[in-house]
RODO-2510 file (C-alpha; in nm, 4 decimals, decimal comma):
residues 561
     n   res          X          Y          Z
     1     m     0,0023    -0,0193     0,0217
     2     t     0,1581     0,3766    -0,0983
     3     a     0,2045     0,5985     0,1679
     4     s    -0,0648     0,8310    -0,0053
     5     k    -0,3182     0,5748     0,0561
     6     k    -0,2129     0,4990     0,3842
     7     n    -0,2574     0,8587     0,4937
     8     n    -0,6065     0,8909     0,2779
     9     l    -0,6955     0,5615     0,4947
    10     k    -0,5335     0,7653     0,8323
    11     s    -0,7521     1,0717     0,7712
    12     v    -1,0888     0,8468     0,6744
    13     l    -1,0160     0,6964     0,9970
    14     i    -0,9682     0,9829     1,1970
    15     i    -1,2941     1,1337     1,0566
    16     l    -1,5020     0,8724     1,0815
    17     a    -1,4050     0,8577     1,5078
    18     i    -1,4505     1,2377     1,5364
    19     v    -1,8002     1,1850     1,3929
    20     l    -1,8393     0,8150     1,6413
    21     v    -1,7286     1,0612     1,9463
    22     l    -1,9791     1,3640     1,8532
    23     n    -2,2487     1,1809     1,8141
    24     a    -2,1670     0,9644     2,1323
    25     l    -2,1646     1,3177     2,3116
    26     g    -2,4678     1,4546     2,1067
    27     s    -2,6651     1,1375     2,2506
    28     s    -2,5608     1,2246     2,6200
    29     f    -2,6096     1,6072     2,6090
    30     f    -2,8978     1,8271     2,4521
    31     h    -2,8749     2,1675     2,3470
    32     r    -3,0709     2,3694     2,0905
    33     f    -2,9458     2,6870     1,9247
    34     d    -3,1910     2,9800     1,8691
    35     l    -3,0027     3,2289     1,5999
    36     t    -3,3045     3,4771     1,6120
    37     k    -3,2045     3,8074     1,7504
    38     d    -3,4889     3,8493     1,9912
    39     k    -3,4518     3,4885     2,1216
    40     r    -3,8031     3,3638     2,0119
    41     y    -3,7353     2,9806     2,0832
    42     t    -3,5551     3,0077     2,3638
    43     l    -3,7914     2,8799     2,6133
    44     s    -3,8270     3,0816     2,9979
    45     p    -3,7077     2,8618     3,2819
    46     t    -4,0511     2,8758     3,3883
    47     s    -4,1809     2,7009     3,1035
    48     l    -3,8738     2,4411     3,1184
    49     n    -3,9908     2,3873     3,4573
    50     i    -4,3408     2,3310     3,3800
    51     i    -4,2211     2,0975     3,0833
    52     k    -4,0309     1,8699     3,3545
    53     q    -4,3387     1,8237     3,5274
    54     v    -4,5173     1,6138     3,2251
    55     q    -4,4420     1,2892     3,2869
    56     n    -4,7614     1,0805     3,0900
    57     p    -4,8594     1,1963     2,7260
    58     l    -5,0228     1,5368     2,6674
    59     y    -5,1991     1,5504     2,3736
    60     i    -5,2371     1,9764     2,2110
    61     k    -5,5132     1,9792     1,9428
    62     v    -5,4542     2,3251     1,7870
    63     y    -5,7562     2,4092     1,5461
    64     m    -5,5717     2,6033     1,2940
    65     q    -5,5250     2,4423     1,0004
    66     g    -5,6287     2,4887     0,6424
    67     d    -5,6448     2,8060     0,4282
    68     l    -5,5867     3,1084     0,6622
    69     p    -5,5823     3,4322     0,6246
    70     a    -5,2053     3,5407     0,5556
    71     e    -5,1590     3,6921     0,9353
    72     f    -5,3047     3,3591     1,0976
    73     k    -5,0385     3,1442     0,8900
    74     r    -4,7546     3,3302     1,0739
    75     l    -4,9539     3,2636     1,3862
    76     q    -4,9886     2,9333     1,2783
    77     q    -4,6183     2,8839     1,1860
    78     e    -4,5061     3,0622     1,5442
    79     t    -4,7411     2,8074     1,7079
    80     k    -4,6075     2,5268     1,5498
    81     q    -4,2357     2,6352     1,5979
    82     l    -4,2829     2,7010     1,9887
    83     l    -4,4751     2,3403     2,0422
    84     e    -4,1845     2,1722     1,8565
    85     e    -3,9414     2,3565     2,0884
    86     f    -4,1733     2,2247     2,3897
    87     q    -4,1719     1,8988     2,2331
    88     a    -3,8015     1,8676     2,1952
    89     y    -3,7561     1,8843     2,5636
    90     n    -4,0176     1,6723     2,6640
    91     s    -4,1441     1,3450     2,3858
    92     n    -4,4414     1,3178     2,5971
    93     i    -4,6222     1,6235     2,4722
    94     i    -4,7569     1,5570     2,1696
    95     f    -4,9757     1,7887     1,9004
    96     e    -5,1631     1,8222     1,6229
    97     f    -5,2699     2,0766     1,3725
    98     v    -5,6474     2,0274     1,2746
    99     d    -5,9031     2,1984     1,0428
   100     p    -6,2701     2,2211     1,2332
   101     l    -6,3774     2,3347     0,9007
   102     e    -6,2453     2,1151     0,6749
   103     n    -6,5344     1,8328     0,5997
   104     e    -6,8560     2,0344     0,5081
   105     d    -7,0760     1,8042     0,6270
   106     a    -6,9707     1,7573     0,9707
   107     s    -6,8239     2,1219     0,9685
   108     m    -7,1462     2,2662     1,1614
   109     d    -7,1429     1,9589     1,4096
   110     n    -6,7584     2,0704     1,4719
   111     i    -6,8366     2,4454     1,5431
   112     k    -7,1419     2,3340     1,7880
   113     e    -6,8658     2,1143     1,9662
   114     l    -6,5972     2,3811     2,0077
   115     y    -6,8826     2,6459     2,0991
   116     r    -6,9845     2,4308     2,3936
   117     k    -6,6107     2,3944     2,4964
   118     g    -6,5901     2,7689     2,4819
   119     l    -6,3944     2,8090     2,1660
   120     t    -6,5223     3,0822     1,9999
   121     p    -6,4677     3,1848     1,6292
   122     i    -6,3638     3,4789     1,4855
   123     n    -6,5006     3,6103     1,2137
   124     i    -6,2426     3,8730     0,9866
   125     t    -6,2497     4,0479     0,6765
   126     v    -5,9573     3,9340     0,3976
   127     d    -5,8539     4,2133     0,1746
   128     d    -5,7082     4,0584    -0,1165
   129     k    -5,5841     4,3241    -0,3951
   130     g    -5,8603     4,5168    -0,2932
   131     k    -6,1341     4,2239    -0,2854
   132     q    -6,2615     4,1674     0,0691
   133     s    -6,4198     3,8050     0,1880
   134     q    -6,5210     3,6730     0,4902
   135     a    -6,3338     3,3994     0,6872
   136     m    -6,3496     3,2209     0,9806
   137     v    -6,0779     3,1241     1,2514
   138     f    -6,0695     2,9300     1,5549
   139     p    -5,7550     3,0329     1,7131
   140     w    -5,7420     2,7960     2,0012
   141     a    -5,5911     2,4896     2,1402
   142     i    -5,7250     2,2208     2,3870
   143     a    -5,4406     2,0524     2,5575
   144     v    -5,5571     1,6905     2,7480
   145     y    -5,3561     1,5423     3,0451
   146     d    -5,4575     1,2795     3,2739
   147     n    -5,8181     1,3193     3,2048
   148     k    -5,7778     1,6974     3,2436
   149     e    -5,8204     1,9325     3,0000
   150     v    -5,8221     2,3270     2,8979
   151     n    -5,8518     2,5897     2,6869
   152     i    -5,5308     2,7709     2,5319
   153     p    -5,6179     3,1031     2,3801
   154     l    -5,3828     3,1616     2,0687
   155     l    -5,5251     3,4941     1,9682
   156     k    -5,4822     3,7978     2,2327
   157     n    -5,7534     4,0504     2,2259
   158     i    -5,6125     4,4100     2,1406
   159     m    -5,9198     4,6277     2,1332
   160     g    -5,9007     4,8589     1,8185
   161     a    -5,5955     4,6814     1,6698
   162     s    -5,5999     4,5571     1,3420
   163     t    -5,5639     4,1622     1,2103
   164     t    -5,1962     4,2216     1,2068
   165     q    -5,1312     4,4266     1,5301
   166     k    -5,3194     4,1387     1,6581
   167     v    -5,1076     3,8424     1,5505
   168     i    -4,8065     4,0362     1,6467
   169     g    -4,9477     4,0844     2,0254
   170     s    -5,0367     3,7485     2,0247
   171     v    -4,6811     3,5526     1,9192
   172     q    -4,5698     3,8155     2,1956
   173     h    -4,7988     3,5805     2,4850
   174     l    -4,7754     3,2787     2,2776
   175     e    -4,5049     3,1165     2,5237
   176     y    -4,7031     3,2628     2,7998
   177     s    -5,0659     3,1446     2,6628
   178     i    -4,9083     2,7652     2,6299
   179     a    -4,7230     2,7606     2,9449
   180     e    -5,0006     2,8580     3,1737
   181     g    -5,2588     2,6204     3,0460
   182     l    -4,9996     2,3173     3,0378
   183     n    -4,9403     2,4835     3,4376
   184     k    -5,2821     2,4757     3,4417
   185     i    -5,3701     2,0879     3,3681
   186     t    -4,9930     1,9253     3,5158
   187     k    -4,9370     2,1131     3,8245
   188     a    -5,2191     2,0316     4,1176
   189     k    -5,3222     2,3008     4,3666
   190     q    -5,1348     2,4138     4,6302
   191     k    -5,2645     2,7829     4,7523
   192     k    -5,5663     2,9123     4,8589
   193     i    -5,7478     3,2342     4,7874
   194     a    -6,0327     3,3807     5,0614
   195     v    -6,3354     3,5944     4,8621
   196     i    -6,4831     3,8074     5,1527
   197     k    -6,7793     3,8530     5,2750
   198     g    -7,0110     4,0158     5,5191
   199     n    -6,9909     4,4161     5,3968
   200     g    -7,2075     4,3907     5,1215
   201     e    -6,9208     4,3067     4,8750
   202     l    -7,0234     4,1819     4,5170
   203     q    -7,2097     3,9090     4,4832
   204     d    -7,0456     3,5683     4,3408
   205     v    -7,2534     3,5997     3,9973
   206     l    -7,1128     3,9450     3,9108
   207     m    -6,7401     3,8113     3,9474
   208     a    -6,8021     3,4934     3,8401
   209     k    -6,5828     3,4599     3,5263
   210     f    -6,3026     3,6032     3,7479
   211     l    -6,4009     3,3177     4,0231
   212     l    -6,3557     3,0279     3,7746
   213     q    -6,0675     3,2085     3,5935
   214     v    -5,8625     3,1716     3,9570
   215     r    -6,0470     2,8693     4,0494
   216     e    -5,8346     2,6459     3,7251
   217     s    -5,5118     2,7211     3,9387
   218     y    -5,5915     2,7568     4,3213
   219     f    -5,8364     2,6630     4,5925
   220     i    -6,0918     2,9217     4,6721
   221     g    -6,3659     2,9785     4,9136
   222     p    -6,5631     3,2488     5,0855
   223     f    -6,4859     3,3869     5,4086
   224     t    -6,7370     3,5640     5,5934
   225     l    -6,6216     3,8471     5,8275
   226     d    -6,9533     3,8204     6,0646
   227     s    -6,7946     3,5345     6,2754
   228     v    -6,5437     3,8284     6,4003
   229     a    -6,8513     3,9849     6,6580
   230     k    -6,8425     3,6482     6,8110
   231     n    -6,5123     3,4722     6,7849
   232     p    -6,2300     3,7345     6,6503
   233     i    -5,9320     3,4704     6,7551
   234     g    -6,0829     3,2101     6,5662
   235     s    -6,1349     3,4244     6,2839
   236     l    -5,8342     3,5461     6,2589
   237     e    -5,6624     3,1780     6,2761
   238     t    -5,9413     3,0616     6,0087
   239     l    -5,8644     3,3614     5,7493
   240     k    -5,4088     3,3193     5,7791
   241     k    -5,4966     2,9504     5,6708
   242     y    -5,5504     3,1777     5,3348
   243     d    -5,2912     3,2667     5,1007
   244     l    -5,4600     3,5419     4,9844
   245     a    -5,7994     3,7687     5,0527
   246     v    -5,9925     3,9192     4,7847
   247     i    -6,1837     4,2005     4,9058
   248     a    -6,4242     4,3105     4,5695
   249     k    -6,6244     4,6340     4,5884
   250     p    -6,7458     4,6482     5,0094
   251     t    -7,0506     4,8769     5,0510
   252     e    -7,0671     4,8802     5,4316
   253     t    -6,8453     4,9835     5,7037
   254     f    -6,5895     4,7675     5,8932
   255     t    -6,5729     4,7443     6,2297
   256     d    -6,2455     4,8026     6,4726
   257     e    -6,2635     4,4463     6,5440
   258     e    -6,2977     4,3177     6,1474
   259     k    -6,0107     4,5763     6,0572
   260     q    -5,8010     4,4058     6,3341
   261     v    -5,8754     4,0467     6,1919
   262     l    -5,7448     4,2170     5,8532
   263     d    -5,4402     4,3790     5,9880
   264     q    -5,3048     4,1029     6,1636
   265     y    -5,3507     3,8785     5,8651
   266     i    -5,1292     4,1366     5,6387
   267     m    -4,8824     4,1347     5,9522
   268     n    -4,8948     3,7502     5,9268
   269     g    -4,7783     3,7617     5,5470
   270     g    -5,1098     3,7145     5,3870
   271     k    -5,1693     3,8738     5,0851
   272     t    -5,4339     4,0886     4,9755
   273     l    -5,5994     4,2301     4,6655
   274     w    -5,8015     4,5355     4,7671
   275     l    -6,0913     4,6449     4,4813
   276     l    -6,2800     4,9554     4,6588
   277     d    -6,4896     5,2271     4,5901
   278     q    -6,4684     5,5123     4,8057
   279     v    -6,7817     5,7196     4,5970
   280     s    -7,1143     5,5624     4,5584
   281     v    -7,2295     5,6128     4,2444
   282     e    -7,3800     5,3649     4,0250
   283     m    -7,4053     5,3445     3,5828
   284     d    -7,7819     5,2169     3,6144
   285     s    -7,8906     5,4756     3,8756
   286     l    -7,8110     5,7339     3,5787
   287     y    -8,0822     5,5750     3,3280
   288     n    -8,3925     5,7299     3,4445
   289     a    -8,6294     6,0465     3,3331
   290     s    -8,3628     6,3093     3,4160
   291     g    -8,0572     6,1132     3,3041
   292     a    -7,8657     6,1999     3,6436
   293     t    -7,7836     6,0808     3,9345
   294     l    -7,5932     6,2193     4,2609
   295     a    -7,2240     6,0984     4,3333
   296     y    -7,1428     6,1067     4,7265
   297     p    -6,8217     5,9706     4,9276
   298     r    -6,9164     5,6126     5,0982
   299     d    -6,7336     5,5658     5,4405
   300     l    -6,5328     5,2414     5,4524
   301     n    -6,3983     5,3093     5,7795
   302     l    -6,0806     5,1886     5,5797
   303     n    -5,8786     5,5137     5,5596
   304     d    -5,6415     5,4882     5,8583
   305     l    -5,5697     5,1790     5,7428
   306     f    -5,4053     5,2525     5,4317
   307     f    -5,3153     5,5502     5,5396
   308     k    -5,0690     5,3444     5,7572
   309     y    -4,9711     5,1353     5,4860
   310     g    -4,8469     5,4556     5,2880
   311     i    -5,1485     5,5191     5,0272
   312     r    -5,4858     5,7320     5,1108
   313     i    -5,7753     5,6653     4,8297
   314     n    -5,9910     5,9610     4,7786
   315     p    -6,3988     6,0466     4,7973
   316     d    -6,3579     6,1929     4,4008
   317     l    -6,4103     6,0799     4,0980
   318     v    -6,1464     6,0838     3,7828
   319     k    -6,2943     6,2245     3,4789
   320     d    -6,0671     6,1525     3,2047
   321     e    -6,0793     6,2375     2,8232
   322     q    -5,9631     5,8978     2,7122
   323     g    -6,2927     5,7633     2,8544
   324     s    -6,4838     5,4412     2,7133
   325     p    -6,7627     5,4777     2,4586
   326     i    -7,1403     5,4727     2,5792
   327     k    -7,4082     5,4687     2,3156
   328     l    -7,7409     5,7071     2,3956
   329     a    -8,0701     5,7750     2,2467
   330     t    -8,0693     6,0775     2,0139
   331     g    -8,3603     6,2751     1,8393
   332     e    -8,7773     6,1480     1,8860
   333     q    -8,8048     5,8993     2,1400
   334     g    -9,0044     5,5773     2,0147
   335     s    -8,9518     5,4032     1,7119
   336     a    -8,7732     5,7157     1,5821
   337     t    -8,5160     5,6553     1,7827
   338     q    -8,1631     5,6343     1,7595
   339     y    -7,8538     5,5545     1,9035
   340     q    -7,5369     5,7421     1,9159
   341     e    -7,2370     5,7302     2,0388
   342     f    -7,0294     5,9076     2,3055
   343     n    -6,7036     5,9507     2,5145
   344     w    -6,8155     5,8591     2,8569
   345     k    -6,5545     6,0325     3,0587
   346     f    -6,6354     5,9282     3,4090
   347     a    -6,5231     5,5621     3,2508
   348     p    -6,1375     5,5749     3,1971
   349     q    -5,9910     5,3575     2,9455
   350     v    -5,6364     5,2899     3,0918
   351     y    -5,3692     5,1543     2,8576
   352     p    -5,0626     5,0529     3,1126
   353     n    -4,7224     5,2486     3,0517
   354     s    -4,5381     5,0679     3,3180
   355     a    -4,2762     4,7806     3,2682
   356     h    -4,3783     4,6156     3,5559
   357     p    -4,4613     4,2419     3,4194
   358     i    -4,8584     4,2400     3,6154
   359     v    -4,9315     4,4802     3,3279
   360     k    -4,6718     4,4875     3,0479
   361     n    -4,8003     4,4256     2,6998
   362     l    -5,1321     4,4254     2,8086
   363     g    -5,4455     4,6509     2,6140
   364     g    -5,7121     4,8631     2,7430
   365     i    -5,8462     4,8431     3,0966
   366     k    -6,1837     4,9355     3,1412
   367     f    -6,2782     5,1738     3,5076
   368     d    -6,6235     5,3070     3,6163
   369     f    -6,6551     5,5895     3,8442
   370     a    -6,2196     5,5865     3,9792
   371     n    -6,1482     5,7087     4,2648
   372     p    -5,7974     5,9030     4,3289
   373     i    -5,5519     5,7316     4,4694
   374     d    -5,2413     5,9083     4,6766
   375     t    -4,8970     5,7754     4,7788
   376     l    -4,7600     5,8292     5,0859
   377     k    -4,4037     5,8123     5,2286
   378     n    -4,3253     5,5484     5,4695
   379     g    -4,0636     5,2989     5,3934
   380     i    -4,2501     5,0809     5,1623
   381     k    -4,2187     5,0132     4,7972
   382     k    -4,5098     5,1705     4,6082
   383     t    -4,5698     5,0696     4,2199
   384     i    -4,8305     5,2931     4,0241
   385     l    -4,9855     5,0002     3,7895
   386     l    -5,2304     5,1791     3,6353
   387     q    -5,3051     5,5359     3,6287
   388     s    -5,5281     5,8034     3,4161
   389     s    -5,4426     5,9857     3,1018
   390     q    -5,2910     6,3638     3,1037
   391     y    -5,6148     6,4611     3,0149
   392     s    -5,8200     6,3788     3,3507
   393     k    -5,8606     6,5562     3,6490
   394     k    -6,0676     6,5017     3,9903
   395     i    -6,4520     6,5828     4,0668
   396     g    -6,4939     6,6139     4,4041
   397     t    -6,8068     6,4577     4,5428
   398     p    -7,1136     6,5361     4,6553
   399     s    -7,1705     6,6268     4,2930
   400     e    -7,4504     6,5232     4,0455
   401     i    -7,3343     6,2793     3,7418
   402     n    -7,5524     6,3613     3,4447
   403     l    -7,5606     6,2101     3,1321
   404     n    -7,5497     6,5558     2,8924
   405     s    -7,1961     6,6006     3,0565
   406     v    -7,1273     6,3591     2,6882
   407     a    -7,1959     6,6660     2,4995
   408     e    -6,9630     6,9265     2,7063
   409     e    -6,6610     7,0833     2,5297
   410     t    -6,3201     7,0503     2,6773
   411     s    -5,9424     7,1762     2,5701
   412     p    -5,5963     7,0853     2,7004
   413     n    -5,5913     7,4061     2,9341
   414     d    -5,8741     7,2276     3,1514
   415     y    -5,6350     6,9341     3,2187
   416     l    -5,2998     7,1727     3,2844
   417     n    -5,0853     6,9721     3,5232
   418     k    -5,3996     6,7555     3,6585
   419     g    -5,3892     6,4489     3,4817
   420     n    -5,1953     6,0499     3,5113
   421     i    -5,3179     6,0169     3,8622
   422     p    -5,3443     5,6653     4,0007
   423     l    -5,5651     5,4169     4,0257
   424     s    -5,3775     5,1153     4,1144
   425     v    -5,0914     5,0824     4,2820
   426     l    -4,8845     4,7333     4,4651
   427     l    -4,7211     4,7713     4,7784
   428     e    -4,3903     4,5711     4,8715
   429     g    -4,2848     4,5730     5,2218
   430     s    -4,2903     4,5111     5,5721
   431     f    -4,5933     4,6907     5,6754
   432     q    -4,6781     4,8540     6,0079
   433     s    -4,9695     4,7714     6,1898
   434     m    -5,2273     5,0656     6,2240
   435     f    -5,2823     4,8992     6,5568
   436     e    -4,9405     4,9767     6,6727
   437     n    -4,9078     5,1769     7,0300
   438     r    -5,3002     5,1810     7,0089
   439     v    -5,5744     5,0002     7,2678
   440     l    -5,6789     4,6652     7,0799
   441     p    -6,0366     4,6524     6,9842
   442     f    -5,9730     4,2607     7,1197
   443     e    -5,7640     4,1046     7,3069
   444     q    -5,4442     3,9470     7,1295
   445     k    -5,1941     3,7422     7,3040
   446     t    -5,0019     3,7155     6,9588
   447     f    -5,0209     4,0554     6,8241
   448     l    -4,7802     4,2294     6,5720
   449     a    -4,7021     4,5190     6,5294
   450     t    -4,4069     4,4782     6,2431
   451     g    -4,5282     4,2611     5,9550
   452     q    -4,3089     4,0103     5,7856
   453     k    -4,2260     4,0660     5,4068
   454     n    -4,5519     4,1464     5,2060
   455     k    -4,7141     4,2538     4,9120
   456     m    -5,0787     4,4064     4,8147
   457     i    -5,2532     4,5425     4,5333
   458     v    -5,4990     4,8541     4,6067
   459     i    -5,7512     4,8897     4,2905
   460     s    -5,9465     5,2097     4,3257
   461     d    -6,2698     5,0711     4,1391
   462     g    -6,4535     4,8042     4,2565
   463     d    -6,6299     4,7482     3,9316
   464     l    -6,2980     4,6212     3,7593
   465     i    -6,3701     4,2363     3,8837
   466     k    -6,7569     4,3014     3,8026
   467     n    -6,8585     4,1342     3,4565
   468     q    -7,2157     4,1955     3,3330
   469     l    -7,5007     3,9896     3,2689
   470     d    -7,6867     3,8769     2,9570
   471     k    -8,0763     3,9184     2,9329
   472     n    -8,1095     3,5496     3,0957
   473     f    -7,8931     3,6666     3,3891
   474     q    -7,6021     3,4528     3,2844
   475     p    -7,2627     3,6391     3,3421
   476     v    -7,0522     3,7144     3,0056
   477     e    -6,7006     3,7345     2,9562
   478     l    -6,5153     3,9691     3,2080
   479     g    -6,4128     4,2832     3,0436
   480     y    -6,6657     4,2765     2,8027
   481     d    -6,8713     4,5833     2,7793
   482     q    -7,2781     4,4870     2,6254
   483     r    -7,2946     4,8615     2,5370
   484     s    -7,0608     4,9169     2,3149
   485     g    -6,9549     4,5260     2,2254
   486     n    -6,6022     4,6008     2,3551
   487     l    -6,3956     4,3579     2,5126
   488     y    -6,1139     4,4790     2,7855
   489     d    -5,8132     4,3196     2,9462
   490     n    -5,9457     4,3867     3,3073
   491     k    -5,9468     3,9585     3,3361
   492     d    -5,5587     3,9164     3,2046
   493     f    -5,4808     4,2319     3,4499
   494     l    -5,6695     4,0633     3,8029
   495     i    -5,5045     3,7145     3,6969
   496     n    -5,1578     3,8416     3,6612
   497     c    -5,2472     4,0623     4,0057
   498     v    -5,3686     3,7282     4,1468
   499     n    -5,0099     3,5504     4,0033
   500     y    -4,7611     3,7741     4,1063
   501     l    -4,9395     3,8539     4,4928
   502     l    -4,9101     3,4699     4,5353
   503     d    -4,5249     3,4335     4,4111
   504     d    -4,6267     3,2760     4,0448
   505     t    -4,4359     3,5523     3,9038
   506     g    -4,2218     3,3500     3,6794
   507     l    -4,5631     3,2641     3,4720
   508     i    -4,5806     3,6512     3,4371
   509     n    -4,2571     3,7452     3,3264
   510     i    -4,2811     3,5248     3,0178
   511     r    -4,5250     3,7836     2,9385
   512     s    -4,2182     4,0541     2,9529
   513     k    -4,0246     3,9109     2,6537
   514     d    -4,0012     4,1433     2,3734
   515     l    -4,0222     3,9818     2,0140
   516     d    -3,9993     4,1770     1,6764
   517     l    -4,2305     4,0039     1,4278
   518     p    -4,1830     4,1931     1,0793
   519     l    -4,4427     4,1592     0,8918
   520     l    -4,5939     4,2523     0,5435
   521     d    -4,7440     4,5969     0,5172
   522     k    -5,0211     4,5158     0,2767
   523     e    -5,0847     4,8908     0,1831
   524     k    -4,7604     4,9547     0,0600
   525     v    -4,7321     4,5979    -0,1400
   526     y    -5,0757     4,7091    -0,3131
   527     e    -4,9258     5,0863    -0,3981
   528     n    -4,6583     4,9327    -0,5549
   529     y    -4,7754     4,5940    -0,6631
   530     t    -4,6033     4,5692    -0,9862
   531     r    -4,2755     4,7202    -0,8624
   532     t    -4,2882     4,4493    -0,5450
   533     q    -4,3377     4,1753    -0,8361
   534     l    -4,0355     4,2776    -1,0042
   535     l    -3,8617     4,2831    -0,7330
   536     t    -3,9880     3,9431    -0,5982
   537     i    -3,9980     3,7676    -0,8966
   538     g    -3,8247     3,9182    -1,2085
   539     l    -3,4880     4,0291    -1,0309
   540     p    -3,4228     3,6775    -0,9108
   541     l    -3,5033     3,5256    -1,2861
   542     l    -3,2878     3,8155    -1,4399
   543     i    -2,9552     3,7759    -1,1973
   544     l    -3,0266     3,3588    -1,3021
   545     a    -3,0189     3,4233    -1,6813
   546     l    -2,7229     3,6406    -1,6094
   547     f    -2,5484     3,3981    -1,4255
   548     g    -2,6487     3,1042    -1,7417
   549     i    -2,5276     3,3563    -1,9717
   550     l    -2,1782     3,4328    -1,7953
   551     f    -2,1174     3,0531    -1,7170
   552     t    -2,1982     2,9186    -2,0523
   553     y    -2,0037     3,2216    -2,2281
   554     l    -1,7148     3,0986    -1,9545
   555     r    -1,7391     2,7184    -2,0665
   556     k    -1,7033     2,7991    -2,4182
   557     r    -1,4528     2,9929    -2,3830
   558     k    -1,2663     2,7450    -2,1598
   559     y    -1,3235     2,4269    -2,3949
   560     s    -1,3128     2,5578    -2,7111
   561     k    -0,9597     2,5988    -2,6834
***
């Protein structure tokens, strides 16, 4: 054997050995490389932890297949690639894409079944070169694990946004939506939430959608403060078994004994979510012959409690030029009555501008007769989650609220240095008891003057958690306004609040991921359609033709000699 053949054989054997070693290493170690600029397909540690919990086959059925509009094909592609990433880390995750409208004979039965499961389609207008047509899309997925099932929304509602903007926002939330859904069916419930009753709080049917959503991840139950009058110590010990207390729009005064129970619950580490109205006024009371009602302060006897914690909810109303739409009758009454849409300034439509994970990437949130919040210096960290627009101001009470105010004319000078009023505040730190150095309403041997590290969220509008009822007195989606037909992000905001307070911050942090998703601007394409065709089709063909001519010329020149 010649020396050259030996060298060649040696090289082949070395290459073969390297390939075998790499293959062995590849079987032992797993890593995926994400070459996207925004690390779109790099799963967060929270998602990876959720994936590790999947010990048995988990089936995901995605209802986005078939002839989809261009934007939804992009959402379909992003969903598929993300699920492939989930599957790469755990082969127990199995997914498939199905078209519920594929079989025309069975499509109606499929649609009814999906409706029954709560998967509502969206009807979109497809604009193709100026020609418009209607298309039905089911942007949903269903995950099944150990006989448990959960619906996963893939399209995020963004009020007033175009389909393209909604798809971009949905891709931003895609990992969060899927991870949250998988977490619900793979993780056993552990933490408990108490819904405080006994002081005229909202009825369960008026916050049913919130309760149903929270119940999927946490234990939840009512806790009545009426028992405090007879057995305050027992009530406190029972309440301390809960991790979070939700106080939703109380209308009756709290006694000092009840305040001590709530205060000591907080001192012992109990989290609280407060939704309070310091002014008594309801939207329904405006629909009368005069179209007016009186707004007056409501005394809940909680001012000293919150003052000690570092905030004050003022008995005023926030009037905001960035209000919510309301339809009112105009013209003659009777069969000729017409309805016109107006801007209702006492229902601020708040768009978060904070970078905090609770509110980041959320859309509009609707308030009704919100109250201003003042923050006080006391060593507690305060984060303003939601605030009114710069064109807003406070209206003192008592005062008359009249529907005719929709016709008033205003100027920017009316709101000079008055806007950006806090409406929701997160408080974090070691709270001081309001009963420190005071005579206690009831004797308590375990009284704590200073609490452990804790957090609470205060929202100055009890109606933010309230869902409306339809004609059959059934609850509609939280955040959906039947009067205008708009769907606001109230539910997402409240669920984020609950998750953050209960230390499920990993899921919320996924929402902070910023993705750059470039999509074609259809209007620009239509305006320059011929030019676009030349650039995308004609130019590559021209380059290919020139390359062919050049290659042929050089080949003839070389071999003609």
